Kinemage of the C-alpha trace (Angstrom):
@kinemage 1
@onewidth
@group {chain A} dominant
@subgroup {mainchain}
@vectorlist {calphas} color= white
{ca met a 1} P -54.364 15.739 -17.009
{ca glu a 2} L -56.622 13.359 -15.200
{ca arg a 3} L -56.706 9.637 -15.736
{ca lys a 4} L -59.047 7.234 -14.187
{ca gly a 5} L -57.523 4.805 -11.839
{ca tyr a 6} L -54.420 6.893 -11.174
{ca leu a 7} L -53.489 9.104 -8.233
{ca phe a 8} L -51.016 11.893 -8.928
{ca val a 9} L -49.009 12.836 -5.814
{ca asn a 10} L -46.239 15.349 -5.914
{ca ser a 11} L -44.373 14.953 -2.544
{ca val a 12} L -41.042 13.896 -1.227
{ca asn a 13} L -39.377 13.178 2.154
{ca ile a 14} L -35.610 13.200 2.445
{ca thr a 15} L -33.597 12.439 5.543
{ca gly a 16} L -29.889 12.857 5.951
{ca arg a 17} L -27.053 15.115 7.304
{ca leu a 18} L -26.128 18.532 6.095
{ca thr a 19} L -22.835 18.419 4.123
{ca asp a 20} L -22.134 22.146 4.954
{ca ser a 21} L -23.844 25.091 6.764
{ca pro a 22} L -26.618 26.552 4.659
{ca ser a 23} L -25.875 29.556 2.415
{ca tyr a 24} L -28.342 32.434 2.738
{ca arg a 25} L -29.217 35.335 0.346
{ca lys a 26} L -31.630 38.203 0.658
{ca phe a 27} L -33.173 39.759 -2.444
{ca glu a 28} L -33.208 43.492 -1.977
{ca lys a 29} L -35.666 44.430 -4.780
{ca glu a 30} L -38.143 41.636 -4.207
{ca gly a 31} L -37.721 41.500 -0.395
{ca gly a 32} L -37.585 37.678 -0.342
{ca ser a 33} L -34.725 35.379 0.731
{ca val a 34} L -33.384 31.906 -0.099
{ca ala a 35} L -31.325 29.407 1.924
{ca glu a 36} L -29.500 26.576 0.150
{ca phe a 37} L -28.036 23.453 1.465
{ca thr a 38} L -27.095 19.885 0.602
{ca ile a 39} L -28.202 16.639 2.336
{ca ala a 40} L -26.268 13.483 2.197
{ca his a 41} L -28.476 10.381 2.535
{ca asn a 42} L -26.686 7.044 3.200
{ca arg a 43} L -28.307 3.828 2.111
{ca arg a 44} L -27.150 0.379 3.347
{ca trp a 45} L -28.285 -3.020 1.927
{ca lys a 46} L -27.219 -6.629 2.038
{ca ser a 47} L -26.082 -7.978 -1.414
{ca lys a 48} L -28.064 -11.102 -2.428
{ca glu a 49} L -25.159 -12.468 -4.455
{ca ser a 50} L -22.211 -12.020 -1.984
{ca asp a 51} L -24.068 -11.739 1.292
{ca glu a 52} L -22.012 -8.575 2.005
{ca trp a 53} L -23.239 -5.227 3.225
{ca lys a 54} L -22.915 -2.405 0.644
{ca glu a 55} L -23.396 1.296 1.064
{ca asp a 56} L -24.421 4.116 -1.245
{ca thr a 57} L -24.633 7.863 -0.713
{ca ser a 58} L -27.075 10.245 -2.526
{ca phe a 59} L -26.818 13.947 -2.335
{ca phe a 60} L -29.882 16.359 -2.580
{ca arg a 61} L -29.676 20.106 -3.132
{ca ile a 62} L -32.335 21.809 -1.208
{ca lys a 63} L -33.775 25.425 -1.348
{ca ala a 64} L -35.943 27.037 1.209
{ca tyr a 65} L -37.545 30.437 0.552
{ca asn a 66} L -38.609 33.494 2.581
{ca gly a 67} L -39.798 32.637 6.145
{ca leu a 68} L -38.573 29.134 5.989
{ca ala a 69} L -35.167 30.411 4.743
{ca glu a 70} L -34.898 32.595 7.850
{ca lys a 71} L -35.558 29.569 10.058
{ca val a 72} L -33.048 27.395 8.161
{ca lys a 73} L -30.355 30.198 8.591
{ca glu a 74} L -30.958 30.292 12.338
{ca lys a 75} L -31.547 26.643 13.212
{ca ile a 76} L -29.342 24.208 11.231
{ca arg a 77} L -25.703 23.784 10.669
{ca lys a 78} L -23.193 21.305 9.114
{ca gly a 79} L -23.645 17.700 10.288
{ca asp a 80} L -27.144 18.277 11.654
{ca phe a 81} L -29.544 15.407 10.828
{ca val a 82} L -32.740 16.782 9.146
{ca leu a 83} L -35.996 15.555 7.590
{ca val a 84} L -37.151 17.601 4.602
{ca glu a 85} L -40.731 17.387 3.331
{ca gly a 86} L -41.684 19.067 0.075
{ca arg a 87} L -42.848 18.880 -3.456
């Protein structure tokens, strides 16, 4: 669907720390693989009403496939700070 004056972008950047080491599975029939992990992203802001600092944590479940899954399995562990770019 195309609309004049609108730009449709499907991209996301997430930064944070791994809550646990990635899980990894290999699919025997298809020959592919998947690595799954969760990123915790902390956000801090100063409240306008009370002038106090507040904090919120969001959790993002990430899946990486095939060649990228292999790299994830080898390179990152629990507690590592990562930047994930995707769609």
